[in-house]
Phi, psi and omega in degrees: 000143176248127179251135176236156174239127189218161179252129176210135181056040176063024177224153178265137182223154167260148176210169174252143189251130173227105186067239178258006185254132177260128176258158183289151170236127172245138184101202186243121180297342178263012177213238178263129178211165179226149179267140178241193184281177183300140177233341182193163169259151181306321183293345184267353188233167171257121178284131176260163169309135191288000171209165180238083189287149171284334177205157180233121179255129182240136173273128183293309180221125181214010177238140183300319182292329177291321175302313180296320180299321182271351181069035183255154173279154179295131180286150177281332180229155177300134175265113187244156173216168179254141175244155183276129175303336179293348177280349185294148181213143178277167177300144176073355178276150186284132168286129182255112177285127179301144183300331185259012178246134183241350181230074179262119184254140172280164178209101179293130181217144168282126180252130179262126179258116180288134182253338182219130184296153177185158175226147183053051179277127179281158176304324181292333181268351192301317184301328181290346181258005183256128172281316181173198187225149177216175180270141175228149174236096184270098182279156177211142178264102186298319182292327176292319179298323180292322178293314185279340190057037181198152178264359187299304180289321186296336184253003189234018173298150173307140180076007184275007176222072170301142185215137175131205001281341185220160171266122176267119185267358193244003188266156172262122187280002190277339185221050182259140175275126180247126182217163176221136174230151177235121184055035178083358181262122181298135178242325181226146177199127177200171175243147180296345174299334182271005177290142180289322180237137182280166176304314182296319179295320182291319177299318178296317181296312183293317184288348173286345180252324187214150176292131172268122180264156176302131182096347178294157182242143168236124178262126193268019176093159184242147176287178176288163168110002180294139177230152185302144177268159179226153176305138183097344177292156168237120183252137182227128172258129180238132174231125182307129177081353182247312178142196181231131180252113186242134179217135171282164183238131176230165175263130179292136182290000000 
């Protein structure tokens, strides 16, 4: 099943997606809900980020090719950071490059959407706490990070985390192809089989420190190959079995 969150009549709604048709959802997608009949076509609505997380946890490095690209040794534990929910952006909405940033790189990532709250979740219990998976594009301004000697500001500008278009509740995250293209030219490509830490391991690691709430996001790291974006580009993140997240790029005034 594919779940979308969309805006219609100045309100946010959840729905289930079949082709180009959105069906009704009654109840709570993070609890008990039921699917209803058609309520809209995709072309008639604005797609929102498919969840509204209280927090976003990002893995700094989690792909073998990215380690090689950076010349780093494999970490013994997941290296995590927090991202601001204000960075979220829906599918097809414009990524705004900051006026003072010149090296903004895209980052295709598998995003895990938590479906049930928990603390001290074991790897064996982790799947029961997952609602599904979606596409994320975790952008970062390399030149800002070099000035700050930190990724906090560089990764949290408004519009720096496109997410969506839908949550896939039915996929197995262990063998998915994750890719990114810019103007149709492939820039990143890897399989989740090459991740250093699995989804279950990361949920266990994070939940040993903080409660994961329903709707929270975990970003599972990006492969090697990101290159700076320019105004006029169209960037697309594709994940096998989940979908394609497409956003145009503009320069912020």
